[in-house]
PQR file with spaces between the fields and no chain letter, atoms N, CA, C, O and H, PARSE charges and radii, in Angstrom:
ATOM       1  N    MET     1      26.889  -34.325    5.112 -0.4000 1.5000
ATOM       2  CA   MET     1      26.686  -32.782    4.830 -0.0000 2.0000
ATOM       3  C    MET     1      26.706  -31.961    6.521  0.5500 1.7000
ATOM       4  O    MET     1      25.704  -32.037    7.232 -0.5500 1.4000
ATOM       5  N    GLY     2      27.576  -31.442    6.843 -0.4000 1.5000
ATOM       6  CA   GLY     2      27.629  -30.834    7.767 -0.0000 2.0000
ATOM       7  C    GLY     2      26.487  -29.118    7.429  0.5500 1.7000
ATOM       8  O    GLY     2      25.918  -28.778    6.392 -0.5500 1.4000
ATOM       9  H    GLY     2      28.390  -31.380    6.266  0.4000 1.0000
ATOM      10  N    SER     3      26.547  -28.470    8.684 -0.4000 1.5000
ATOM      11  CA   SER     3      25.771  -27.234    8.566 -0.0000 2.0000
ATOM      12  C    SER     3      26.333  -26.069    7.584  0.5500 1.7000
ATOM      13  O    SER     3      25.623  -25.302    6.934 -0.5500 1.4000
ATOM      14  H    SER     3      27.009  -28.746    9.526  0.4000 1.0000
ATOM      15  N    ASP     4      27.564  -26.090    7.606 -0.4000 1.5000
ATOM      16  CA   ASP     4      28.346  -25.493    6.781 -0.0000 2.0000
ATOM      17  C    ASP     4      28.119  -25.671    5.208  0.5500 1.7000
ATOM      18  O    ASP     4      28.075  -24.777    4.363 -0.5500 1.4000
ATOM      19  H    ASP     4      28.141  -26.714    8.134  0.4000 1.0000
ATOM      20  N    ASP     5      27.991  -26.990    5.038 -0.4000 1.5000
ATOM      21  CA   ASP     5      27.815  -28.041    3.651 -0.0000 2.0000
ATOM      22  C    ASP     5      26.514  -28.228    3.290  0.5500 1.7000
ATOM      23  O    ASP     5      26.104  -29.268    2.774 -0.5500 1.4000
ATOM      24  H    ASP     5      28.026  -27.715    5.725  0.4000 1.0000
ATOM      25  N    SER     6      25.554  -26.859    3.642 -0.4000 1.5000
ATOM      26  CA   SER     6      24.156  -27.656    3.228 -0.0000 2.0000
ATOM      27  C    SER     6      23.555  -27.373    1.851  0.5500 1.7000
ATOM      28  O    SER     6      22.607  -26.623    1.618 -0.5500 1.4000
ATOM      29  H    SER     6      25.887  -26.014    4.061  0.4000 1.0000
ATOM      30  N    TYR     7      24.297  -28.134    0.933 -0.4000 1.5000
ATOM      31  CA   TYR     7      23.769  -27.727   -0.301 -0.0000 2.0000
ATOM      32  C    TYR     7      24.133  -29.365   -1.006  0.5500 1.7000
ATOM      33  O    TYR     7      24.931  -30.149   -0.492 -0.5500 1.4000
ATOM      34  H    TYR     7      25.067  -28.744    1.122  0.4000 1.0000
ATOM      35  N    ASN     8      23.438  -29.602   -2.133 -0.4000 1.5000
ATOM      36  CA   ASN     8      23.374  -31.037   -2.761 -0.0000 2.0000
ATOM      37  C    ASN     8      24.724  -30.873   -4.287  0.5500 1.7000
ATOM      38  O    ASN     8      25.073  -31.836   -4.969 -0.5500 1.4000
ATOM      39  H    ASN     8      22.790  -28.965   -2.550  0.4000 1.0000
ATOM      40  N    PHE     9      25.156  -29.659   -4.444 -0.4000 1.5000
ATOM      41  CA   PHE     9      25.795  -29.954   -5.861 -0.0000 2.0000
ATOM      42  C    PHE     9      26.703  -28.820   -5.889  0.5500 1.7000
ATOM      43  O    PHE     9      26.148  -27.739   -5.689 -0.5500 1.4000
ATOM      44  H    PHE     9      24.872  -28.876   -3.890  0.4000 1.0000
ATOM      45  N    VAL    10      27.671  -28.798   -6.041 -0.4000 1.5000
ATOM      46  CA   VAL    10      29.199  -27.650   -6.539 -0.0000 2.0000
ATOM      47  C    VAL    10      29.290  -27.797   -7.722  0.5500 1.7000
ATOM      48  O    VAL    10      29.568  -28.924   -8.130 -0.5500 1.4000
ATOM      49  H    VAL    10      28.122  -29.676   -6.204  0.4000 1.0000
ATOM      50  N    PHE    11      29.099  -26.784   -8.609 -0.4000 1.5000
ATOM      51  CA   PHE    11      29.652  -26.480   -9.698 -0.0000 2.0000
ATOM      52  C    PHE    11      30.954  -25.401   -9.823  0.5500 1.7000
ATOM      53  O    PHE    11      30.715  -24.233   -9.517 -0.5500 1.4000
ATOM      54  H    PHE    11      28.873  -25.868   -8.277  0.4000 1.0000
ATOM      55  N    LYS    12      31.898  -25.644  -10.125 -0.4000 1.5000
ATOM      56  CA   LYS    12      33.107  -24.708  -10.292 -0.0000 2.0000
ATOM      57  C    LYS    12      33.289  -24.215  -11.528  0.5500 1.7000
ATOM      58  O    LYS    12      33.651  -24.933  -12.460 -0.5500 1.4000
ATOM      59  H    LYS    12      32.093  -26.593  -10.373  0.4000 1.0000
ATOM      60  N    VAL    13      33.066  -23.011  -11.639 -0.4000 1.5000
ATOM      61  CA   VAL    13      33.099  -22.556  -13.245 -0.0000 2.0000
ATOM      62  C    VAL    13      34.463  -21.713  -13.181  0.5500 1.7000
ATOM      63  O    VAL    13      35.047  -21.477  -12.124 -0.5500 1.4000
ATOM      64  H    VAL    13      32.771  -22.428  -10.882  0.4000 1.0000
ATOM      65  N    VAL    14      34.976  -21.212  -14.678 -0.4000 1.5000
ATOM      66  CA   VAL    14      36.159  -20.651  -14.629 -0.0000 2.0000
ATOM      67  C    VAL    14      35.472  -19.908  -15.880  0.5500 1.7000
ATOM      68  O    VAL    14      34.768  -20.379  -16.774 -0.5500 1.4000
ATOM      69  H    VAL    14      34.501  -21.404  -15.537  0.4000 1.0000
ATOM      70  N    LEU    15      35.913  -18.579  -15.647 -0.4000 1.5000
ATOM      71  CA   LEU    15      35.533  -17.282  -16.687 -0.0000 2.0000
ATOM      72  C    LEU    15      36.973  -17.339  -17.270  0.5500 1.7000
ATOM      73  O    LEU    15      37.993  -17.102  -16.622 -0.5500 1.4000
ATOM      74  H    LEU    15      36.485  -18.196  -14.921  0.4000 1.0000
ATOM      75  N    ILE    16      36.911  -17.723  -18.720 -0.4000 1.5000
ATOM      76  CA   ILE    16      38.055  -16.953  -19.739 -0.0000 2.0000
ATOM      77  C    ILE    16      37.753  -16.400  -20.513  0.5500 1.7000
ATOM      78  O    ILE    16      36.606  -16.446  -20.957 -0.5500 1.4000
ATOM      79  H    ILE    16      36.083  -17.915  -19.246  0.4000 1.0000
ATOM      80  N    GLY    17      38.599  -15.727  -20.928 -0.4000 1.5000
ATOM      81  CA   GLY    17      38.195  -14.508  -22.385 -0.0000 2.0000
ATOM      82  C    GLY    17      39.589  -13.572  -22.347  0.5500 1.7000
ATOM      83  O    GLY    17      40.610  -13.618  -21.662 -0.5500 1.4000
ATOM      84  H    GLY    17      39.531  -15.690  -20.566  0.4000 1.0000
ATOM      85  N    GLU    18      39.110  -12.691  -23.442 -0.4000 1.5000
ATOM      86  CA   GLU    18      40.648  -11.527  -23.459 -0.0000 2.0000
ATOM      87  C    GLU    18      40.007  -10.855  -22.574  0.5500 1.7000
ATOM      88  O    GLU    18      38.853  -10.998  -22.170 -0.5500 1.4000
ATOM      89  H    GLU    18      38.280  -12.654  -23.999  0.4000 1.0000
ATOM      90  N    SER    19      41.032   -9.900  -22.207 -0.4000 1.5000
ATOM      91  CA   SER    19      40.815   -8.681  -21.371 -0.0000 2.0000
ATOM      92  C    SER    19      39.864   -7.608  -21.995  0.5500 1.7000
ATOM      93  O    SER    19      39.874   -7.245  -23.172 -0.5500 1.4000
ATOM      94  H    SER    19      41.969   -9.784  -22.535  0.4000 1.0000
ATOM      95  N    GLY    20      38.938   -7.110  -20.874 -0.4000 1.5000
ATOM      96  CA   GLY    20      37.959   -5.865  -21.227 -0.0000 2.0000
ATOM      97  C    GLY    20      36.881   -6.550  -21.550  0.5500 1.7000
ATOM      98  O    GLY    20      36.043   -5.694  -21.831 -0.5500 1.4000
ATOM      99  H    GLY    20      38.930   -7.404  -19.918  0.4000 1.0000
ATOM     100  N    VAL    21      36.377   -7.675  -21.683 -0.4000 1.5000
ATOM     101  CA   VAL    21      35.314   -8.241  -22.242 -0.0000 2.0000
ATOM     102  C    VAL    21      34.135   -8.214  -21.335  0.5500 1.7000
ATOM     103  O    VAL    21      33.039   -8.189  -21.894 -0.5500 1.4000
ATOM     104  H    VAL    21      37.058   -8.371  -21.454  0.4000 1.0000
ATOM     105  N    GLY    22      34.165   -8.214  -19.999 -0.4000 1.5000
ATOM     106  CA   GLY    22      33.060   -8.333  -18.835 -0.0000 2.0000
ATOM     107  C    GLY    22      33.197   -9.499  -18.062  0.5500 1.7000
ATOM     108  O    GLY    22      32.240   -9.947  -17.430 -0.5500 1.4000
ATOM     109  H    GLY    22      35.056   -8.234  -19.545  0.4000 1.0000
ATOM     110  N    LYS    23      34.346  -10.048  -18.060 -0.4000 1.5000
ATOM     111  CA   LYS    23      34.301  -11.436  -17.122 -0.0000 2.0000
ATOM     112  C    LYS    23      34.108  -10.905  -15.467  0.5500 1.7000
ATOM     113  O    LYS    23      33.521  -11.634  -14.669 -0.5500 1.4000
ATOM     114  H    LYS    23      35.123   -9.685  -18.574  0.4000 1.0000
ATOM     115  N    SER    24      34.545   -9.854  -15.141 -0.4000 1.5000
ATOM     116  CA   SER    24      34.613   -9.421  -13.781 -0.0000 2.0000
ATOM     117  C    SER    24      33.102   -9.165  -13.475  0.5500 1.7000
ATOM     118  O    SER    24      32.459   -9.724  -12.586 -0.5500 1.4000
ATOM     119  H    SER    24      35.022   -9.261  -15.790  0.4000 1.0000
ATOM     120  N    ASN    25      32.630   -8.212  -14.370 -0.4000 1.5000
ATOM     121  CA   ASN    25      31.309   -7.777  -14.082 -0.0000 2.0000
ATOM     122  C    ASN    25      30.214   -8.700  -14.063  0.5500 1.7000
ATOM     123  O    ASN    25      29.276   -8.557  -13.278 -0.5500 1.4000
ATOM     124  H    ASN    25      33.152   -7.757  -15.092  0.4000 1.0000
ATOM     125  N    LEU    26      30.308   -9.979  -15.184 -0.4000 1.5000
ATOM     126  CA   LEU    26      29.689  -11.009  -15.097 -0.0000 2.0000
ATOM     127  C    LEU    26      29.870  -11.518  -13.472  0.5500 1.7000
ATOM     128  O    LEU    26      28.917  -11.537  -12.693 -0.5500 1.4000
ATOM     129  H    LEU    26      31.070  -10.096  -15.822  0.4000 1.0000
ATOM     130  N    LEU    27      30.825  -11.800  -13.215 -0.4000 1.5000
ATOM     131  CA   LEU    27      30.857  -12.507  -11.941 -0.0000 2.0000
ATOM     132  C    LEU    27      30.353  -11.593  -10.946  0.5500 1.7000
ATOM     133  O    LEU    27      29.698  -12.088  -10.028 -0.5500 1.4000
ATOM     134  H    LEU    27      31.599  -11.784  -13.848  0.4000 1.0000
ATOM     135  N    SER    28      30.533  -10.409  -10.964 -0.4000 1.5000
ATOM     136  CA   SER    28      30.099   -9.168   -9.855 -0.0000 2.0000
ATOM     137  C    SER    28      28.640   -9.171   -9.960  0.5500 1.7000
ATOM     138  O    SER    28      28.038   -9.052   -8.893 -0.5500 1.4000
ATOM     139  H    SER    28      31.065  -10.007  -11.709  0.4000 1.0000
ATOM     140  N    ARG    29      27.935   -9.287  -11.057 -0.4000 1.5000
ATOM     141  CA   ARG    29      26.400   -9.093  -11.531 -0.0000 2.0000
ATOM     142  C    ARG    29      25.817  -10.429  -11.201  0.5500 1.7000
ATOM     143  O    ARG    29      24.638  -10.316  -10.866 -0.5500 1.4000
ATOM     144  H    ARG    29      28.424   -9.383  -11.923  0.4000 1.0000
ATOM     145  N    PHE    30      26.250  -11.634  -11.187 -0.4000 1.5000
ATOM     146  CA   PHE    30      25.672  -12.945  -10.686 -0.0000 2.0000
ATOM     147  C    PHE    30      25.785  -13.128   -9.033  0.5500 1.7000
ATOM     148  O    PHE    30      25.009  -13.773   -8.327 -0.5500 1.4000
ATOM     149  H    PHE    30      27.207  -11.726  -11.460  0.4000 1.0000
ATOM     150  N    THR    31      26.870  -12.441   -8.642 -0.4000 1.5000
ATOM     151  CA   THR    31      27.111  -13.141   -7.091 -0.0000 2.0000
ATOM     152  C    THR    31      26.394  -11.917   -6.068  0.5500 1.7000
ATOM     153  O    THR    31      25.565  -12.101   -5.177 -0.5500 1.4000
ATOM     154  H    THR    31      27.500  -11.916   -9.215  0.4000 1.0000
ATOM     155  N    LYS    32      26.881  -10.892   -6.425 -0.4000 1.5000
ATOM     156  CA   LYS    32      26.413   -9.591   -5.536 -0.0000 2.0000
ATOM     157  C    LYS    32      25.353   -8.763   -6.408  0.5500 1.7000
ATOM     158  O    LYS    32      25.291   -7.602   -6.004 -0.5500 1.4000
ATOM     159  H    LYS    32      27.555  -10.743   -7.149  0.4000 1.0000
ATOM     160  N    ASN    33      24.535   -9.019   -7.447 -0.4000 1.5000
ATOM     161  CA   ASN    33      23.667   -8.297   -8.167 -0.0000 2.0000
ATOM     162  C    ASN    33      24.303   -6.510   -7.941  0.5500 1.7000
ATOM     163  O    ASN    33      23.876   -5.552   -7.296 -0.5500 1.4000
ATOM     164  H    ASN    33      24.586   -9.963   -7.775  0.4000 1.0000
ATOM     165  N    GLU    34      25.693   -6.753   -8.977 -0.4000 1.5000
ATOM     166  CA   GLU    34      26.054   -5.303   -8.931 -0.0000 2.0000
ATOM     167  C    GLU    34      26.707   -5.204  -10.290  0.5500 1.7000
ATOM     168  O    GLU    34      27.357   -6.181  -10.660 -0.5500 1.4000
ATOM     169  H    GLU    34      26.040   -7.530   -9.501  0.4000 1.0000
ATOM     170  N    PHE    35      26.616   -4.120  -11.103 -0.4000 1.5000
ATOM     171  CA   PHE    35      27.393   -3.830  -11.934 -0.0000 2.0000
ATOM     172  C    PHE    35      28.151   -2.506  -12.145  0.5500 1.7000
ATOM     173  O    PHE    35      27.568   -1.428  -12.265 -0.5500 1.4000
ATOM     174  H    PHE    35      26.088   -3.326  -10.801  0.4000 1.0000
ATOM     175  N    ILE    36      29.874   -2.697  -12.194 -0.4000 1.5000
ATOM     176  CA   ILE    36      30.804   -1.409  -11.829 -0.0000 2.0000
ATOM     177  C    ILE    36      30.885   -1.151  -13.330  0.5500 1.7000
ATOM     178  O    ILE    36      31.374   -2.051  -14.013 -0.5500 1.4000
ATOM     179  H    ILE    36      30.348   -3.572  -12.096  0.4000 1.0000
ATOM     180  N    LEU    37      30.498   -0.120  -13.884 -0.4000 1.5000
ATOM     181  CA   LEU    37      31.062    0.484  -14.915 -0.0000 2.0000
ATOM     182  C    LEU    37      32.946    0.874  -15.081  0.5500 1.7000
ATOM     183  O    LEU    37      33.697    0.852  -16.056 -0.5500 1.4000
ATOM     184  H    LEU    37      30.101    0.611  -13.329  0.4000 1.0000
ATOM     185  N    ASP    38      33.091    1.096  -14.112 -0.4000 1.5000
ATOM     186  CA   ASP    38      34.777    1.341  -14.261 -0.0000 2.0000
ATOM     187  C    ASP    38      35.574    0.483  -13.191  0.5500 1.7000
ATOM     188  O    ASP    38      36.178    0.858  -12.186 -0.5500 1.4000
ATOM     189  H    ASP    38      32.481    1.114  -13.320  0.4000 1.0000
ATOM     190  N    SER    39      35.399   -0.716  -13.689 -0.4000 1.5000
ATOM     191  CA   SER    39      35.579   -2.066  -12.794 -0.0000 2.0000
ATOM     192  C    SER    39      37.450   -1.940  -12.890  0.5500 1.7000
ATOM     193  O    SER    39      37.976   -1.171  -13.695 -0.5500 1.4000
ATOM     194  H    SER    39      34.909   -1.021  -14.506  0.4000 1.0000
ATOM     195  N    ARG    40      37.961   -2.489  -12.296 -0.4000 1.5000
ATOM     196  CA   ARG    40      39.864   -2.401  -12.249 -0.0000 2.0000
ATOM     197  C    ARG    40      40.136   -3.714  -13.121  0.5500 1.7000
ATOM     198  O    ARG    40      39.183   -4.438  -13.410 -0.5500 1.4000
ATOM     199  H    ARG    40      37.535   -3.113  -11.642  0.4000 1.0000
ATOM     200  N    THR    41      41.331   -4.000  -13.509 -0.4000 1.5000
ATOM     201  CA   THR    41      41.406   -5.105  -14.149 -0.0000 2.0000
ATOM     202  C    THR    41      41.948   -6.181  -13.104  0.5500 1.7000
ATOM     203  O    THR    41      42.684   -5.886  -12.163 -0.5500 1.4000
ATOM     204  H    THR    41      42.105   -3.412  -13.274  0.4000 1.0000
ATOM     205  N    THR    42      41.447   -7.591  -13.417 -0.4000 1.5000
ATOM     206  CA   THR    42      41.989   -8.412  -12.615 -0.0000 2.0000
ATOM     207  C    THR    42      43.313   -8.776  -12.753  0.5500 1.7000
ATOM     208  O    THR    42      43.851   -8.936  -13.849 -0.5500 1.4000
ATOM     209  H    THR    42      40.849   -7.831  -14.182  0.4000 1.0000
ATOM     210  N    ILE    43      43.914   -8.928  -11.582 -0.4000 1.5000
ATOM     211  CA   ILE    43      45.368   -9.555  -11.637 -0.0000 2.0000
ATOM     212  C    ILE    43      45.208  -11.163  -11.388  0.5500 1.7000
ATOM     213  O    ILE    43      44.479  -11.564  -10.480 -0.5500 1.4000
ATOM     214  H    ILE    43      43.476   -8.798  -10.692  0.4000 1.0000
ATOM     215  N    GLY    44      45.695  -11.779  -11.966 -0.4000 1.5000
ATOM     216  CA   GLY    44      45.762  -13.459  -11.007 -0.0000 2.0000
ATOM     217  C    GLY    44      44.270  -13.528  -11.037  0.5500 1.7000
ATOM     218  O    GLY    44      43.497  -12.873  -11.736 -0.5500 1.4000
ATOM     219  H    GLY    44      46.287  -11.454  -12.704  0.4000 1.0000
ATOM     220  N    VAL    45      43.984  -14.553  -10.042 -0.4000 1.5000
ATOM     221  CA   VAL    45      42.519  -15.131   -9.774 -0.0000 2.0000
ATOM     222  C    VAL    45      41.733  -14.770   -8.850  0.5500 1.7000
ATOM     223  O    VAL    45      42.271  -14.707   -7.744 -0.5500 1.4000
ATOM     224  H    VAL    45      44.612  -15.085   -9.474  0.4000 1.0000
ATOM     225  N    GLU    46      40.386  -14.445   -8.906 -0.4000 1.5000
ATOM     226  CA   GLU    46      39.679  -13.999   -7.954 -0.0000 2.0000
ATOM     227  C    GLU    46      38.481  -15.118   -8.064  0.5500 1.7000
ATOM     228  O    GLU    46      38.361  -15.875   -9.027 -0.5500 1.4000
ATOM     229  H    GLU    46      39.949  -14.496   -9.804  0.4000 1.0000
ATOM     230  N    PHE    47      37.699  -15.102   -7.031 -0.4000 1.5000
ATOM     231  CA   PHE    47      36.674  -16.098   -7.230 -0.0000 2.0000
ATOM     232  C    PHE    47      35.614  -15.615   -6.248  0.5500 1.7000
ATOM     233  O    PHE    47      36.015  -14.943   -5.298 -0.5500 1.4000
ATOM     234  H    PHE    47      37.797  -14.487   -6.249  0.4000 1.0000
ATOM     235  N    SER    48      33.940  -15.946   -6.387 -0.4000 1.5000
ATOM     236  CA   SER    48      33.314  -15.818   -5.656 -0.0000 2.0000
ATOM     237  C    SER    48      32.037  -16.893   -5.616  0.5500 1.7000
ATOM     238  O    SER    48      31.839  -17.692   -6.532 -0.5500 1.4000
ATOM     239  H    SER    48      33.615  -16.492   -7.159  0.4000 1.0000
ATOM     240  N    THR    49      31.209  -16.802   -4.442 -0.4000 1.5000
ATOM     241  CA   THR    49      30.483  -18.071   -4.676 -0.0000 2.0000
ATOM     242  C    THR    49      28.798  -17.426   -4.703  0.5500 1.7000
ATOM     243  O    THR    49      28.482  -16.273   -4.409 -0.5500 1.4000
ATOM     244  H    THR    49      31.369  -16.154   -3.698  0.4000 1.0000
ATOM     245  N    ARG    50      27.960  -18.429   -5.100 -0.4000 1.5000
ATOM     246  CA   ARG    50      26.759  -18.045   -5.110 -0.0000 2.0000
ATOM     247  C    ARG    50      25.808  -19.383   -4.766  0.5500 1.7000
ATOM     248  O    ARG    50      25.920  -20.362   -5.504 -0.5500 1.4000
ATOM     249  H    ARG    50      28.216  -19.366   -5.339  0.4000 1.0000
ATOM     250  N    THR    51      24.961  -19.413   -3.745 -0.4000 1.5000
ATOM     251  CA   THR    51      24.395  -20.425   -3.284 -0.0000 2.0000
ATOM     252  C    THR    51      22.698  -20.338   -3.664  0.5500 1.7000
ATOM     253  O    THR    51      21.968  -19.633   -2.968 -0.5500 1.4000
ATOM     254  H    THR    51      24.870  -18.618   -3.146  0.4000 1.0000
ATOM     255  N    VAL    52      22.138  -21.142   -4.862 -0.4000 1.5000
ATOM     256  CA   VAL    52      20.772  -21.198   -5.596 -0.0000 2.0000
ATOM     257  C    VAL    52      20.182  -22.187   -5.550  0.5500 1.7000
ATOM     258  O    VAL    52      20.680  -23.286   -5.795 -0.5500 1.4000
ATOM     259  H    VAL    52      22.732  -21.715   -5.427  0.4000 1.0000
ATOM     260  N    GLN    53      18.771  -21.949   -5.161 -0.4000 1.5000
ATOM     261  CA   GLN    53      17.767  -23.387   -4.960 -0.0000 2.0000
ATOM     262  C    GLN    53      17.284  -23.803   -6.115  0.5500 1.7000
ATOM     263  O    GLN    53      16.962  -22.859   -6.836 -0.5500 1.4000
ATOM     264  H    GLN    53      18.366  -21.057   -4.962  0.4000 1.0000
ATOM     265  N    LEU    54      17.109  -24.833   -6.568 -0.4000 1.5000
ATOM     266  CA   LEU    54      16.610  -24.968   -7.750 -0.0000 2.0000
ATOM     267  C    LEU    54      15.548  -26.120   -7.643  0.5500 1.7000
ATOM     268  O    LEU    54      15.927  -27.292   -7.638 -0.5500 1.4000
ATOM     269  H    LEU    54      17.370  -25.600   -5.982  0.4000 1.0000
ATOM     270  N    ASP    55      14.357  -25.823   -7.566 -0.4000 1.5000
ATOM     271  CA   ASP    55      13.269  -26.823   -7.092 -0.0000 2.0000
ATOM     272  C    ASP    55      13.537  -27.171   -5.332  0.5500 1.7000
ATOM     273  O    ASP    55      13.361  -26.379   -4.406 -0.5500 1.4000
ATOM     274  H    ASP    55      14.050  -24.871   -7.570  0.4000 1.0000
ATOM     275  N    THR    56      14.012  -28.611   -5.246 -0.4000 1.5000
ATOM     276  CA   THR    56      14.273  -29.412   -3.824 -0.0000 2.0000
ATOM     277  C    THR    56      15.911  -29.195   -3.553  0.5500 1.7000
ATOM     278  O    THR    56      16.341  -29.534   -2.451 -0.5500 1.4000
ATOM     279  H    THR    56      14.155  -29.254   -5.999  0.4000 1.0000
ATOM     280  N    PHE    57      16.546  -28.806   -4.241 -0.4000 1.5000
ATOM     281  CA   PHE    57      17.871  -28.866   -4.651 -0.0000 2.0000
ATOM     282  C    PHE    57      18.708  -27.440   -4.032  0.5500 1.7000
ATOM     283  O    PHE    57      18.377  -26.308   -4.384 -0.5500 1.4000
ATOM     284  H    PHE    57      16.196  -28.531   -5.136  0.4000 1.0000
ATOM     285  N    THR    58      19.595  -27.654   -3.266 -0.4000 1.5000
ATOM     286  CA   THR    58      20.781  -26.510   -2.942 -0.0000 2.0000
ATOM     287  C    THR    58      21.928  -26.604   -3.920  0.5500 1.7000
ATOM     288  O    THR    58      22.587  -27.641   -3.983 -0.5500 1.4000
ATOM     289  H    THR    58      19.863  -28.574   -2.980  0.4000 1.0000
ATOM     290  N    ILE    59      22.181  -25.604   -4.655 -0.4000 1.5000
ATOM     291  CA   ILE    59      23.305  -25.380   -5.507 -0.0000 2.0000
ATOM     292  C    ILE    59      24.080  -24.750   -5.076  0.5500 1.7000
ATOM     293  O    ILE    59      23.647  -23.723   -4.555 -0.5500 1.4000
ATOM     294  H    ILE    59      21.645  -24.761   -4.604  0.4000 1.0000
ATOM     295  N    LYS    60      25.703  -24.974   -5.027 -0.4000 1.5000
ATOM     296  CA   LYS    60      26.560  -23.710   -4.838 -0.0000 2.0000
ATOM     297  C    LYS    60      27.510  -23.632   -5.980  0.5500 1.7000
ATOM     298  O    LYS    60      28.070  -24.655   -6.373 -0.5500 1.4000
ATOM     299  H    LYS    60      26.055  -25.809   -5.450  0.4000 1.0000
ATOM     300  N    ALA    61      27.722  -22.477   -6.535 -0.4000 1.5000
ATOM     301  CA   ALA    61      28.366  -22.239   -7.432 -0.0000 2.0000
ATOM     302  C    ALA    61      29.627  -21.410   -6.899  0.5500 1.7000
ATOM     303  O    ALA    61      29.521  -20.470   -6.112 -0.5500 1.4000
ATOM     304  H    ALA    61      27.266  -21.646   -6.217  0.4000 1.0000
ATOM     305  N    GLN    62      30.851  -21.886   -7.437 -0.4000 1.5000
ATOM     306  CA   GLN    62      32.196  -21.254   -7.367 -0.0000 2.0000
ATOM     307  C    GLN    62      32.477  -20.652   -8.539  0.5500 1.7000
ATOM     308  O    GLN    62      32.706  -21.398   -9.491 -0.5500 1.4000
ATOM     309  H    GLN    62      30.937  -22.650   -8.077  0.4000 1.0000
ATOM     310  N    ILE    63      32.521  -19.306   -8.730 -0.4000 1.5000
ATOM     311  CA   ILE    63      32.820  -18.948   -9.907 -0.0000 2.0000
ATOM     312  C    ILE    63      34.082  -18.197  -10.030  0.5500 1.7000
ATOM     313  O    ILE    63      34.151  -17.218   -9.287 -0.5500 1.4000
ATOM     314  H    ILE    63      32.335  -18.701   -7.957  0.4000 1.0000
ATOM     315  N    TRP    64      35.284  -18.463  -10.931 -0.4000 1.5000
ATOM     316  CA   TRP    64      36.597  -18.369  -10.924 -0.0000 2.0000
ATOM     317  C    TRP    64      36.853  -17.152  -11.756  0.5500 1.7000
ATOM     318  O    TRP    64      36.540  -17.521  -12.888 -0.5500 1.4000
ATOM     319  H    TRP    64      35.228  -19.258  -11.534  0.4000 1.0000
ATOM     320  N    ASP    65      37.262  -15.859  -11.831 -0.4000 1.5000
ATOM     321  CA   ASP    65      37.824  -15.053  -12.667 -0.0000 2.0000
ATOM     322  C    ASP    65      38.978  -14.755  -12.831  0.5500 1.7000
ATOM     323  O    ASP    65      39.675  -14.177  -11.997 -0.5500 1.4000
ATOM     324  H    ASP    65      37.517  -15.559  -10.911  0.4000 1.0000
ATOM     325  N    THR    66      39.350  -15.146  -14.026 -0.4000 1.5000
ATOM     326  CA   THR    66      40.644  -15.192  -14.768 -0.0000 2.0000
ATOM     327  C    THR    66      41.333  -13.885  -15.060  0.5500 1.7000
ATOM     328  O    THR    66      40.510  -12.983  -15.212 -0.5500 1.4000
ATOM     329  H    THR    66      38.784  -15.616  -14.703  0.4000 1.0000
ATOM     330  N    ALA    67      42.238  -13.607  -15.151 -0.4000 1.5000
ATOM     331  CA   ALA    67      43.220  -12.020  -16.014 -0.0000 2.0000
ATOM     332  C    ALA    67      42.957  -12.928  -17.572  0.5500 1.7000
ATOM     333  O    ALA    67      43.006  -14.089  -17.979 -0.5500 1.4000
ATOM     334  H    ALA    67      42.907  -14.340  -15.028  0.4000 1.0000
ATOM     335  N    GLY    68      42.609  -11.329  -18.166 -0.4000 1.5000
ATOM     336  CA   GLY    68      42.757  -11.540  -19.371 -0.0000 2.0000
ATOM     337  C    GLY    68      43.337  -11.766  -20.335  0.5500 1.7000
ATOM     338  O    GLY    68      44.383  -11.150  -20.539 -0.5500 1.4000
ATOM     339  H    GLY    68      42.569  -10.386  -17.835  0.4000 1.0000
ATOM     340  N    LEU    69      42.929  -12.603  -21.149 -0.4000 1.5000
ATOM     341  CA   LEU    69      44.026  -13.380  -21.978 -0.0000 2.0000
ATOM     342  C    LEU    69      44.160  -12.467  -23.814  0.5500 1.7000
ATOM     343  O    LEU    69      43.363  -12.260  -24.729 -0.5500 1.4000
ATOM     344  H    LEU    69      42.079  -13.103  -20.983  0.4000 1.0000
ATOM     345  N    GLU    70      45.430  -12.206  -23.596 -0.4000 1.5000
ATOM     346  CA   GLU    70      45.823  -11.462  -24.704 -0.0000 2.0000
ATOM     347  C    GLU    70      46.033  -12.841  -26.440  0.5500 1.7000
ATOM     348  O    GLU    70      47.014  -13.472  -26.835 -0.5500 1.4000
ATOM     349  H    GLU    70      46.077  -12.375  -22.852  0.4000 1.0000
ATOM     350  N    LEU    71      44.953  -12.775  -26.839 -0.4000 1.5000
ATOM     351  CA   LEU    71      44.995  -13.502  -27.855 -0.0000 2.0000
ATOM     352  C    LEU    71      45.402  -12.774  -29.010  0.5500 1.7000
ATOM     353  O    LEU    71      45.045  -11.625  -29.268 -0.5500 1.4000
ATOM     354  H    LEU    71      44.156  -12.263  -26.518  0.4000 1.0000
ATOM     355  N    SER    72      46.463  -13.762  -29.966 -0.4000 1.5000
ATOM     356  CA   SER    72      46.531  -12.566  -31.375 -0.0000 2.0000
ATOM     357  C    SER    72      46.218  -13.815  -32.450  0.5500 1.7000
ATOM     358  O    SER    72      46.372  -15.032  -32.550 -0.5500 1.4000
ATOM     359  H    SER    72      46.753  -14.695  -29.756  0.4000 1.0000
ATOM     360  N    SER    73      45.677  -12.681  -33.175 -0.4000 1.5000
ATOM     361  CA   SER    73      45.165  -12.945  -34.796 -0.0000 2.0000
ATOM     362  C    SER    73      45.997  -13.652  -35.678  0.5500 1.7000
ATOM     363  O    SER    73      47.175  -13.298  -35.735 -0.5500 1.4000
ATOM     364  H    SER    73      45.552  -11.692  -33.093  0.4000 1.0000
ATOM     365  N    PHE    74      45.609  -14.593  -36.384 -0.4000 1.5000
ATOM     366  CA   PHE    74      46.657  -14.840  -37.707 -0.0000 2.0000
ATOM     367  C    PHE    74      46.351  -14.441  -38.890  0.5500 1.7000
ATOM     368  O    PHE    74      47.128  -14.633  -39.826 -0.5500 1.4000
ATOM     369  H    PHE    74      44.652  -14.881  -36.338  0.4000 1.0000
């Protein structure tokens, strides 16, 4: 591992769900420790990363935020 890749594991997580349920705020809270009450609608896909230490392991999380899905009820 090089100096830019100093982690033991990488997890890629995709947040999916209906529009307006808080996927973007979950991402913002976990990666930046922010919560924005009047956040904008996600268009397309956005992602952010966070590196955490767990015991002797360094873990990098790549979290992808998707645009809301409109699911119809049957």
